[in-house]
TORFIDREN-281336 format. One record per residue (C-alpha): residue in three letters; x, y, z negated. Coordinates in pm, whole numbers, plus 50000, padded with zeros to 5 digits. Example, Ala and Ser with C-alpha at 12.3 -4.5 7.8 and 13.67 -1.06 7.14 Angstrom:
2
ALA512304955049220;SER513674989449286;
This chain:
903
MET164336320027037;ALA163776357027054;ASN163846374927385;THR166806397927472;PRO166036434627549;THR166506428127924;GLU164046398927906;SER161546419227715;GLY161716448127963;GLN161116424628258;THR158206408828084;LEU156596442328012;GLN157166453128375;GLN155596421228510;LEU152466424928282;ALA152156461228389;GLU152356452628761;GLU149746424528716;LYS147436449428528;PHE148046475228798;LYS146966450629071;ASP143946438628879;GLY142686473428795;ARG141616502629010;PRO144376528429028;ALA143056563129026;ASN143956587829293;PRO146046614729131;GLU144506640129375;THR141026631929230;LEU142046637528869;SER141076669428687;PRO143566691028498;PRO142346678428158;GLN142696642628273;ILE146136649128409;LYS147126665428084;GLN145736635927887;LEU147606612128107;PHE150906631228068;HIS150396631827683;GLU149826593727687;LEU152976589627896;GLN155056610927651;LEU153706589227355;HIS154596557127547;GLN157976569827618;ILE158626579227259;GLU157406544327150;LEU159746528027406;GLU162686548427275;ARG161866536826919;GLN161636501627030;ASN164896505627206;ASP166586518726889;GLU165136490226694;LEU166546465026936;ARG169976481926928;ARG169976480126549;THR168806444226559;GLN171686435026802;GLN174256452626573;GLU172946432526270;LEU173146400726478;VAL176766407526560;ALA177576413926195;SER175626382926088;ARG177716362226336;ALA180986376426204;LEU179896369425847;TYR178876334525944;PHE182306327526092;ASP184056340825782;LEU181796321125535;TYR181466288325734;GLU184436283325969;LEU187056298325730;ALA185626283925412;PRO188286267925187;VAL186276235625186;GLY185186214025482;TYR181506214425598;LEU179976185625799;THR176426181725929;LEU175576144125969;SER172646128226150;LYS170456102525980;GLN172696076426140;GLY175826091625995;LEU177156107826310;ILE178936142126277;GLN176696168826446;GLU178596199426328;ALA181956206526149;ASN183866238226044;LEU187526244126109;THR188556233725761;ALA186776199225798;SER188566195126136;ALA192016201725982;MET191366179225695;LEU190376149925914;GLY193176156626171;LEU190986162126482;ILE189906193326667;LYS186206202326630;LEU185366190726996;HIS186766156026942;LEU185166152726599;LEU181566156526712;ASN179306125126749;LYS181816103826572;PRO180576083426284;ILE181616095225941;THR182626059525844;GLN185506061626083;PHE187166084625844;ILE186346065925519;PHE188766041525354;SER187536005725411;GLU187255997025035;ASP185116028524980;GLN182556022025255;ASP180216007325007;VAL180446037424785;TYR179506060425081;PHE176456038625182;LEU175226036724820;GLN175416075024783;ARG173776080425116;LYS170896057625014;LYS170416077324697;LEU170456109524892;LEU167826098925149;GLU165536083424888;ALA165796110124604;LYS166186139824834;VAL168476156124573;VAL172136166324594;GLN174636138124533;ASN178196142424419;TRP180986116024421;GLU184676109524492;MET186006085324754;ARG189176078224954;MET189216088925324;VAL191586084225619;ARG192716111125866;ASP192916104826234;ASP196586096526206;GLY195986070125938;SER197246090425638;PRO195056087525333;LEU193426115025125;TRP191156116324825;ALA187986138024879;TYR185346151924651;ILE181926148624829;GLN178836169524782;ALA175986157824999;THR172756179725045;PRO169616167225219;ALA168406187225533;HIS165496183625763;ASN164686154026001;GLY166856129825804;GLU169976150325852;PHE172216159725556;TRP175206183225489;ILE178426173225328;THR181066193925163;LEU184556180525162;THR187196191124909;ASP190716176624925;ILE191606163724575;THR194596141924678;GLU197096161624478;ARG194896161524169;LYS194436123824189;GLN198166118124227;VAL198826139923925;GLN196106122423720;LYS197746088223806;LYS201116099623698;LEU199766114923392;HIS197946082123302;CYS201096062423343;TYR203106086623132;GLU200356085722864;LEU200496047622859;LEU204226047722844;ALA204336071922554;ASN201536056922350;HIS202746021122382;SER206366029522320;ARG207916016921994;ASP210086047521992;ILE208856081421874;VAL208116106222157;LEU207846143922052;PHE207436174922274;LEU208986205222115;ASN208726242322187;ARG212246253922287;GLU211956287422111;ASP210676278321767;GLY211066239521745;ARG207196236821694;ILE205776201921781;LEU203566204222088;GLU202696167022133;ALA203346135021952;ASN202756097422046;THR201156069621845;ALA204536056921716;ALA205256091221573;ILE201936091421371;LYS202566056721247;THR206286062021151;TYR205966095720969;GLY202726088520809;TYR201066121720909;GLU197826126121104;TYR198086139021465;ASP196726173421372;GLU199146176821077;LEU202076169421302;LEU201096196221545;ARG201346221921263;PHE205076212721203;THR208326221821342;ILE211176197221393;ASP212806212321079;ASP209886198920869;LEU210806162620967;ARG214596166020898;ILE216476166120582;ALA217916199120470;GLU220586209920714;SER222256242620806;ALA220016263021044;HIS222926266821295;ILE223316229921335;VAL219606225421433;ALA219786256221666;ALA222956243721827;GLN221446209721889;ILE218346225522047;SER220356247722267;GLU222586217822386;ALA219486196022451;ASP217906223922650;THR221056229722857;ASN222616197522913;GLY220686170422713;ILE222006154722384;LEU222186122022203;PHE222916122921830;GLU222076106321503;THR220456123621200;ILE218156117420903;HIS214356122420921;CYS211676123720637;ARG208246106120608;LYS205186120720448;ASP205896101120132;LYS209366117920113;SER211226087220209;THR214066091420462;PHE215346069720744;PRO218246072420992;VAL217306080421353;GLU218956082921696;VAL217646112421889;SER217786116822276;SER216556150822373;GLN216336168822708;GLY214866202622812;THR212336209423085;THR209536233923173;ILE205896224623132;ASN203216248723226;GLY205666278123215;THR206806268922858;ARG210426256822801;THR209966223022626;LEU212246197622474;ILE211316160922522;SER212806140722235;ILE212856102722212;ILE213506092221850;ARG214436057021748;ASP214466043521395;ILE217886028421353;THR217516016720984;GLU217835980121077;ARG220655987321311;LYS222486006321041;GLN221895977820783;VAL223115951921022;GLY226095973521116;GLU226935978920749;ALA226595941420674;LEU228905933920978;ARG231275961120871;GLN231375946020511;SER231845911020647;GLU234495921820884;GLU236275940420606;ARG236125910320374;TYR237275888220659;ARG240125911720746;THR241195914820379;LEU241355877020348;PHE242935873120689;ASN245665898120625;SER246205888620258;LEU247045851420330;ILE250595842420268;GLU250075811820497;GLY250185815520869;PHE246845817821041;CYS245815817221401;ILE242915811321630;ILE243665793721953;GLU241755782122259;VAL242575748422391;LEU242775744722776;PHE241815710722928;ASP242145695223270;ALA239215680223466;TYR239535648123266;ASN239365665822923;SER243075661122863;PRO244625690622678;LEU247155710322886;ASP248035740822669;TYR246565765222421;CYS246285802922413;PHE246685824422094;LEU243625846522048;GLU244325861321711;ILE247035858921435;ASN247565872821091;HIS250685890820956;ALA252225859120818;PHE252095841321152;GLU255285856421276;GLU257065847920942;GLN255825812920953;THR256605806021326;GLY259225830221429;LEU257225837421740;LEU256635874321818;ASN253975891122028;VAL252095859222087;GLN248485872922109;GLY247085864022448;LYS249975842122547;LEU250245803722606;MET252245780722386;ARG254125764722671;GLU255155800122781;LEU256445807622433;ALA257985773722359;PRO258355752622682;GLU259895723222483;ASN257115721122230;GLU256015685122170;ASN252845670022324;TYR251735660021972;TRP250555695221900;TYR248375697022214;ASP246865663222155;VAL245865669221795;TYR244405703921864;GLY242535689922173;LYS241025662821959;VAL239785688621705;ALA238315709621981;LEU236495681222153;SER235325662321852;GLY234705690321608;GLU236375670021328;SER238835689421119;SER242405676521071;HIS244935680920789;PHE248435669120862;VAL252185675320813;HIS254455674721114;GLU257755687621245;ALA257825712621523;LYS261205705821675;ALA260895732621937;LEU260655757021648;GLY263025739121419;ARG260455737721139;TRP258135716420935;TYR254465725320883;GLU251665716720667;VAL248615722020884;SER244755724020855;ALA242875726321177;TYR239135729121243;ARG236845738421534;LEU235185773121558;GLY231705774021724;GLY229385748321878;THR230065717422084;GLU230935737022393;SER233515758522206;ARG237115750622262;LYS238435774021990;VAL240435760321683;ALA241395778221367;ILE244675768021226;LEU245975774420871;PHE249615763820826;ASN252475768420589;ASP256175764920672;ILE257605737220445;SER260905733820623;GLU262895741020300;ILE261205712820120;LYS261915688320395;ARG265545697420456;ALA268055678020261;GLU269735692019948;GLY272965695420145;LYS271465722920349;LEU270155742320052;LYS273155767020055;LYS272735773420419;ALA269065779420368;HIS270045802420081;ASP272365822020304;GLU269705824320578;LEU267295835920320;GLU269655863320202;GLN270265874520561;ARG266525875820613;VAL266075896420307;ALA268665920620421;GLU266945922320762;ARG263605927320583;THR265035953620363;GLY266315973120661;GLU262935969120833;LEU261285980820504;SER263536011320495;ALA262536020920852;THR259006014420757;VAL259276038420466;LEU260836065020684;ASN258026061020933;LEU255346063120659;GLN256966094920531;SER256916110420876;GLU253276099420922;ILE252426114920587;ILE253826147720697;GLU252016147521016;ARG248806137820837;GLU249246166620603;LYS249586190320892;ALA246546176321053;GLU244616179220738;ASN245636215520692;SER244746222721053;LEU241246205921006;LEU240846225520681;ARG241586258320861;LEU239316247921150;ASN236546239520916;ARG236836273120747;LEU236876290521082;TYR233666271521182;ALA232126284120863;VAL233156319720948;LEU231726316021292;SER228476302821149;LYS228086330320890;THR229076356221150;ASN226196344321370;GLN223876346721074;ALA225066381920996;ILE224456390821360;VAL220916378421344;ARG220296395421008;THR222026430121046;MET221076455321309;ASP223476481821187;ARG226996483421342;GLU228836495621034;ASN227296470220804;LEU227886443621065;PHE231636452221061;ILE231706450720677;ASP229906416120693;PHE232586403220943;CYS235486412720724;ARG233886399520406;ILE233026366020575;ALA236566362820719;THR238286367120375;GLU235816348220158;SER234906319520386;GLY237926318520618;GLY240666322520348;PHE242416350720545;ARG244606374020354;LEU243146404620541;ALA240506412720787;TRP239766446520938;VAL237986463221216;GLY239586492021403;LEU237776515521642;VAL239566535521920;ASP239566572621881;PRO239246585522245;GLU241206617522169;SER244246604721979;CYS244106568822124;ASN244806556621761;LEU242656531621572;ASN240426543321292;ILE239496518021019;ALA235816509621030;ALA235836481620779;ALA238376461220586;GLN238426432720334;GLY241286415120143;ALA244886428520114;ILE243786462920221;GLY246916478720085;TYR248556467720403;LEU246536493420584;ASP247496523620369;ASP248776552020600;ILE249086526420886;LYS249276538721237;ILE248326516521527;SER248006530121888;VAL246506515922205;ASN249236532822420;LYS252486515822516;GLU254586528722234;ALA256236514921925;GLU252886515121730;GLY250936501122028;ILE252996470722126;GLY251696449421840;PRO248886422821857;THR246026447321801;GLY247136472522054;MET247886446122319;SER244446429522264;ILE242676463022311;ARG244716472722627;GLU244126438722787;GLY240576435722667;THR240986399822528;TYR242886384422228;TYR246426381222105;ILE247926355521862;CYS251056360721674;ASN251976329421470;ASP255276344121347;PHE254466378421219;LEU257636384421029;GLY259856371621306;SER258326385521619;PRO259876416521770;ILE256496430521869;THR255486433621507;ARG258806449821389;PRO257186482721285;TRP255056463221034;HIS257506436020906;GLU258026452820570;ARG254316457120509;GLY253616421020602;ARG256316408320369;VAL254926427720081;HIS251386415020137;GLY252286379520219;ILE251296380520596;HIS252866355020819;ALA250396352121121;SER247936373321280;ALA245106372221546;SER243506401921713;ILE240296399221913;ALA238996428322135;LEU235526441222063;LYS233446451822361;GLN230266472022379;GLU228466472122712;GLY231656458222887;SER233936484922745;VAL236616479222471;ILE235836500022170;GLY238206484421915;ALA239516451621765;LEU238886427121488;THR242246416321336;LEU242736386721097;TYR245966380320894;ALA246916345620746;ALA249346336520471;LYS251006309020664;LYS253266307320969;ASP251896289321277;PHE248466292921132;PHE246406295121460;ASP246336263821700;GLN244486261722025;GLN241176250821864;GLN241256279221639;VAL241976303021927;GLU238876290022116;LEU236766297021802;LEU238226331921762;LYS237296338322140;GLN233806326222074;MET233656349821767;GLY234756379621974;ALA232126371422240;ASP229476368321969;ILE230516401021810;SER230496418722140;PHE227016404322204;ALA225856417221880;LEU227106452621953;ASP225366452022289;ASN222206439722114;ILE222436468221864;VAL222766494222139;ARG219816479022331;GLU217766479222013;SER218656515821946;ARG217646524722305;ARG214496504022265;LYS213516522221953;GLU214336555022111;ALA212176546522416;GLU209396534922186;ARG209526568522000;ALA209506586822330;LEU206596564822454;LEU204616572822138;GLU205226609722186;GLU204286607122544;THR201176586722458;ALA200126612922197;GLU200616640822447;ARG198606621022709;LEU195806616522457;ARG195836653922377;THR195816661522754;ALA192956637022801;GLU190906653622519;VAL191526688422692;LEU190506673323028;ARG187366658222861;GLU186436693422722;LYS187036708623073;GLU184946681123236;GLN182056687822986;MET182406724923063;LEU182226717823435;LEU179366694523385;GLN177536721723198;GLN178376746523469;SER177206722123734;ARG173866718323546;GLN173606756823517;ALA174366760123892;ALA171616734823959;MET169156752623722;GLY168146778623979;GLU167536751224225;MET165486732123959;ILE163356763723904;ASN162576763424273;ASN161706726424243;ILE159346735923944;ALA157736762024166;HIS157246736824445;GLN155916711224190;TRP153426736724036;ARG152336755724356;GLN149986729224492;PRO148426720924146;LEU147966758424076;ASN146216763424412;SER143966732724346;LEU143186747123999;GLY142376780924136;LEU140056765624391;THR138286746024123;VAL137746776823914;GLN136716798224221;GLN134226770924312;LEU132316777023991;LEU131846813724090;LEU130646806724443;ILE127746784224341;ASN124626806624329;ASP122126780724253;PRO121996772423879;GLU120426739923965;GLU123566728524149;ILE125626733123826;THR124926700023665;MET126676683323384;GLU128096657723615;PHE129456685623841;LEU130966704223546;GLY132496671023404;ASP134146664823747;CYS135606700223751;VAL136896697423400;ASN138436663323466;SER140036674923784;SER141366705523610;MET142786685123318;GLU144556660723556;LEU146206690023723;ILE147256705223394;GLN148676671223258;HIS150586666623595;MET152196700923544;SER152876693523176;LYS154596661623275;THR156726680923530;ILE157906703823258;ASN158726673123034;ASP160656656823316;PHE162786688523369;ARG163256693222990;ASP164456656422949;TYR166896661723232;PHE168676690723058;LYS168976671922729;PRO172616661222679;ASP173186622422628;LYS174666613522285;GLU175746578522356;LYS175546551322617;THR172396532222653;ASN170986504822880;PHE168516520923134;SER166776508623453;VAL168236521923769;CYS164826520223938;GLU163346542523665;ALA166246567623682;VAL165806570024054;ALA162006575324029;ASN162496602523763;THR165166619823971;LEU162976619324285;SER160086634824086;LEU162346663123996;LEU163206669324360;ASP159776660024501;GLY158866696324585;SER162066705924775;LEU162216673124965;GLN158566676325071;ASN159056712125190;SER161966699725392;LYS159806671625536;ILE162486646425431;ARG161316610925421;ILE162586590525129;GLU162846552225162;ILE163586530324862;VAL164866494624911;ALA164916475824574;ASN166636442024634;ASP167046438324251;LYS166196455523935;PRO169606465723813;VAL170336479523466;ILE173246502323374;ASN174916508423046;GLY175816544923043;TYR174336580923026;GLN171036583023203;ASN170876621023236;GLU174396622623371;PHE173626595523616;ALA170456614523727;GLN172696645223782;VAL174886623624016;LEU171866613224214;ILE170606649624225;ASN174036661924354;ILE174046635024627;LEU170466640524735;ASN170896678524734;ASN173926675124961;ALA171896650925185;ARG168886675825200;ASP171276704525285;ALA173036683925566;LEU169726674025719;ILE168366709625711;ASP171616723425851;GLY171736696426120;GLU168056703926213;ILE167396666226226;ALA164106658426399;ASP163106629826170;PRO165156635325848;ARG165436604725639;VAL167186592925317;THR167426556325234;ILE168126545724872;THR169156509024820;LEU169296492224476;SER170976458724410;ASN173186437724177;GLU176556426524330;ASN179166406424139;GLY177956418223797;SER177626454423899;ALA174636476623963;VAL174966491424307;VAL173076522224439;THR173646533624800;ILE172256566824928;ALA172346569725312;ASP171156598725538;ASN170806602925918;ALA172466638025922;GLY175226626126156;GLY177946619025895;ILE180956637225745;PRO183816648925970;GLU186766625525931;GLU189186655225867;ILE187326664425546;MET186356628625431;THR189196626225187;LYS188576661225038;ILE184906661124957;PHE185466648524599;ASP188136676124530;PRO187016703724278;TYR185856736524439;PHE185956721124786;THR182746730424988;THR181626734225345;LYS178646756225258;GLY180456788625205;PRO181046807824878;GLN177376819924854;ALA175826786024911;GLY177976761524706;THR180366759024414;GLY182266728524522;ILE182076710524186;GLY178966689324237;LEU180676658924398;PHE183766663424192;MET181626661423869;SER179606632224012;LYS182876612224069;SER184166620823717;ILE180816610623559;VAL180706577023741;GLU184416567123720;LYS185676583323396;ASN182486584323176;MET180736552823296;GLY183816532423424;GLY182406526723773;ARG183236537624122;LEU181806564024358;THR182796560824734;VAL181566575025062;ARG181696563725427;ASN180076571925754;CYS177536546225875;ALA175636544426207;ASP173906578026201;GLY174976595225885;ALA176866593325551;GLU176366567225290;PHE177336572624911;ARG177866540924713;VAL177756541124330;GLU178896509424141;VAL178626506423760;ASP178936475423535;ASN175616458623494;GLY174236467923152;ILE173066432523098;HIS176686420323060;ALA177836451122864;
């Protein structure tokens, strides 16, 4: 461990005291003045060295504090847990994240075995991975289950890294939630792929198929990739678009169950039952549809329906009486009674018993003979059919009966076919009485038949009304559908009104349809569109005020902002001003719906029908929906108009901004040239500094030739050395000219260039002025960054910053002026920092130094555009960032530009 500054000072003091004791201290009185002066000089040097060491210690201490803060951020607050384990698996160190993950504070976690927190069934996994780690000495990764201190489980992703002395480091990442999601996803995949039903995931907006299970591929005959290119419309037979859209909307909102027809790849069709429900998956509104092939069910249903129809036809067409009974027995299988389950129309005629279904025979005929219970009980128990003729005294009739059991051995149901043969059995003497009774029965039946005819006529009338209402309702549905299509297709209000009126008359069968818009000045309605019996509207006046022309359906609907129905147009007092017009044009009912635009009523759509009482409640609801749809369309048109206007304004604004940007670019180029010209005088001084020393050396070389008097000293070797030395000086001066000339060449396009080379070239331009000012340049190259940009412009940025640093060091009269240039790569960017020890920039002007024409040097010493142009070059021309901050003993400029390697 390094000694602290205090410890170092005490050690030095002890060493000095020991050396002082061992040596022979000189008596100051015996020292001569030169010795005293030499001793004082050495003491001053020692004091300076101690001050330098003290500064170095202070800087080291600051770096240590910063390093500790960085360690806390990177280690303790890391998003993953870090553990240091001994060779025996004991926890030696842990960060805060690991402590929170395992449920123990850091103090209680230390020296505990890691196996204490590993799920019992995963212990073998841990020991196997640890063995691999210790043997192979390479990083091991695995997943295992762990247990928190409170017993709750978690899944962890482990990354183990070998360390020294058998220790190893472990990184813990909590993947519990991911494992739970994977488990659920696996279950859902198994459920979908093993389901016999088709499962489709559909995009809510366009019906595109997002996912399909195995049953879908097998049923439709398409490959998986083919299905994902389809929409649900491609799998359905041709249907109206609004039906599919309505079903998708209903499925998304409330869920839906319906039947339809789907198509296979071979063009064959089959009926399906669809259950669809909306949900949101990964931010996309999605419909999950479960589709079942109901071909077999349909076939079975049809067969059952046909069988039932044949059975019912036979059942109801029999002239004999027919019934199905269930025989009731006691504990000893003795028949007690029987219940009527089903009878045909002839039953009542054959027995005279009414409303018998569900009733017991003893309840209907208490005096019925036991013979009937016994014979039916025997058929029910034995399953043997029976045919007999017997008198039913309780009913006063004779019957020819055939009875047989229905169902298996456990069934107690008996089917009975019988015929009343009482007239055959009665004696001839009773023939007349039977005839009279028959006549009476015929009369009764005739009366019943007459009543039945009247009832049928009444039912036919009601049915015709219902059919007419249904026809009108279907037409109105068609109007609503085509109106919605027109809303989607048309974005012009006038054409939209024309389409509404045309659809209402052509598809809805209305006599007249027209749209009236309110004139704000006169409060009367102006006709915007009309179709049908438009002669009704000739010279018509309809007002929205409460006056004679404003109390009609149209005026009332506009004033109230809703709708108004008049089902007796020619008889209602509110339509009196228009009775004659209505009679001429065959108008007997009207409906008016208020039209709204952005919440305000602007007019009304009025429909006229040729029949009285034309509009019922269902049609009123459809008309209300139509009014809402039309108002929505009007709002949409206004919004679309505003959007287009905003787009036009945005395009104009964008064009203006582009023009302004071009002007600013030209001004920036002009400022850049001015900045270069302003720096040209300083560059000439730099050239003078660069040439002065070589010229002096060259002059000395030439003069040396004249000073040699002895011809023997002028040898070829001597002349060669003089010539070589002179040529090196001349080449150095030529290179200086080339460097300055290249600096003033404008860059045509961006290129990749080395930052180290650009810094070296820039320093060669400023070498003279920096050396004259005795400014020490330190370059720290952590990397070899490359920039994609303009090299000369980048060099000008460095020159501006270095010149400002030079001026600040000279003005501040810094004893040891120093500039440190650091080169590195950080997060894909090339970074250059230029720091000086001139004392920093005052806080009150820190935010202004990049402003144009701002300078602290006075009007004769600076233009104030150097740093402004530097910021423009870096941030606008090269897409980087130029910032400044005060550091320990000066200012630090930081240039960040995208690394040219990734450009």
